[in-house]
N, C-alpha and C positions, 0 to 999 in steps of 0.2 A: 476253391476254384478262383483263378486269377481273372479279373474282368479287364478287358481291353477298352481303353478310352474311345477307340474308333467305333466300337459297337455299343457304347453306353448312351442310353437316351437321357440319362440324368444331366448330361452337360448342356442340354437344351434349356435348362432352368438357370444357368449361370454364365459367367463370362467365357467359359471354355468353348462355347458355341462359335466363337469368332476364330477358332484355330483351324488351320488347314490340315490335310492328311499327314504331312511330314511332322508338323508340330504336335499333333495328337499322338503320333507314334513316339516322339521324344518324351512326352508326358507319360505315356503308358510304360515306356522302358525304365523310367526313373522313379515312378511312384511306388508306394508301399501300401498294400491293403491291410487294414487293421480292424480287429473286433474290439470294441470298447464296451465293457460290461456296465450295466446300470449302476450309477453311483460313482464311477471312476471319472477322473478328470482328463480332459484332452489337453488342456493347458491351464495355467493359473496366472492370476493378475501379477504383472511385474516380470513375466518371463520373456526371454528373447527367443523368438521362434525362428527355426531354420527351414520353415516351409509352411504350406497352407493345408487345410483339411477340407476335402470335398465329401459331403454327407451322401452316402448311397441309401442308407436306411437308418431309421431311429430318430430320436429327438434329444436335443441337449438344451440346457439353460445357460444363457450368458448372464453373468452376475458381477456385481461390484461390492466390495466391502466398504462400509463407511468407517469413519475414524473411531466409532465406538464398537466396531466389530459386527454391526448389523448388516446382513446380506440384503441387497436389492437386486431382484431379477429384472433385467432390462429387456430381455428378449428370449423367445423360444425359437430355436432353429428348425427348419423344415428340411425334408429330403431335397437334395439338389443344391443346397446352399454351400458357399465356400466360406470357411472361417479362418481368420488370421491374415486376411489380405492387407488391411491397413497397417498392421504391425510389420509385416514383411516388406511392403513397398516403402514405408517411411523409415525402415530400419530402426524401429522404436520398440520399447518394451510394451507388452500387452497391457491394455487398461481394463480388461475384463477377464474373468475366469469362465471356462467352458466345462460343464459337467454333464455327463449322460444321465438323462432321467428315464431312459429305456435302453435296452441293449442296442448298440449301434454298429453299423458297418461303415467305415470311412476309408477314403483314399488319401494318403499323405503325399503331397507333391513338393519336392525340395525347392528351396528358395532360388537356387541357381537356375533351375529349369524355367521357373516363372520369370525371373529377371531377364534371361536371354530372349524369351519370346516377347516380353514388354518392349525390349530394345529394337525388335525387328518387325513387329506386327502392330501397326497403328490401330487397326480395328479392335484388336484384343485390348490395347491400352484404353480405348474409348469405352469398351464394355466394362472394364474394371472401374473406370471413373463413374459410369452410370450406376453401378452397384454400390460404390462408396457413397455417391450422392443420395441414393435411396436409403442407405443406412443412416445418413445424417438426418434425412427427413423423418424417419422413424424415431430417431433419438429426440428430435424436436417435439414430436407428438407425445412422447412419453413425458417430457418435461411439462408440457401444457396440461396433460392429464393429471399429473401429480399435484400441480399447483391449483388447478381450477375445479377438479372433480372431487366429490366426497369419497371416502373409502368404500361405502356401499355402492356408489355408482361404478367405481373401478372394479369391484368384485362381480357385479352383474355383467359388466363389459367383458371381464375375463372368462366367465362361463360361456358367453355367446361366442367369443373369439375361439375358444377351444372346440366348441361344437362345429363352427364354420370351417375351421382349419384341419381338424383331426377326426371329426365325425362322431357317431354314436355306435354302441354295440347293439346286438339284437334285442336287449332288454331296455333300451332307451337311456343307458348311462354313457357318459362321455368316454370315448375310446382311450383318451390319454388320462391316466390316473395320476394326479399329483398329490403330494403330502399336504397336510394342513400348513406345515411350515413353508412349503413352496408357495401356496396361495397367499400366505401372509407376506412373503417376500416379494410377490408380484404386485400386490396392491398397496404395500407400504404400511402394514399394520402389525401390532403385536399378535402372536399366535393365539393368545387367549381371546382377544377381541375378535379375531377372525372366526374362531370356533363359535362364539356367541352369534355372530352375523349369519353364519351358515344355519344355525339352529333357528334363527328368526326367519330366514328365507324359507326354510322347510315348513315352519308353522304357518306361514302365509300361503303355502301351497305353490310357491314359485319353483321349488326344486324338490328332488327326492334323494335319499342317500341309502347306501348299503355298504357299511364299513367305510373304506376310503373313497368308494365310488360315489359320484355325484351325477344326477340326471336332471335335465331341464324339463319342467312340467308346463310352465306358462311362459313361453318364449316372448310373446308380445309384451306382456307386463314387465318382464325382465329387461327387454329392450327399452321400454319407456323409462324405467328406472335408470338405466345406463345413460340415456339421453337427457335426464334431468327433468322429466315430466311428472 
């Protein structure tokens, strides 16, 4: 089923909320709805994008490869986010890769449509600037975290972030299930070290596990660890 932008509540979470009816119709007429399967890439680092992606459902990881080939996950995208704005507006190559970590439903909006509206709607331009500024702030926070917090602090913080943003299932496990490699790439650790840390957290009763699934048992203690107490 084709979703019309005019009827979509997702746009309230991003810069598209600044569009008028005619502009929304233009976006709707030009966009392409896509299903992205878990593990598939939306775009890769160094690619030239000819449009942006609006996330209707699902989660993706934004990551960067270091010179030694190690992946660093910079951010997890949520429902309603628009990906690729910086690259499209700056007419630059992407500096990150986006990969689905669950099945996703996205809308691809061509660059020409976005550029035309940017040139005619100052409110939309301002909204885009606000979102880009927010992304910059998040990037600054990641840099500070990586330089000032220990790996254990970052892991505790990651568990709490996943609970707060994606929730838990009926059995008290985090709804978003990540691989051990993904956790390692979020906190900046080797996978072997990450696995040992998860075992240590489990022995201390901070978390519980079931296969790949992880559940928070002692949230207050985990928060104190994340805060450095």
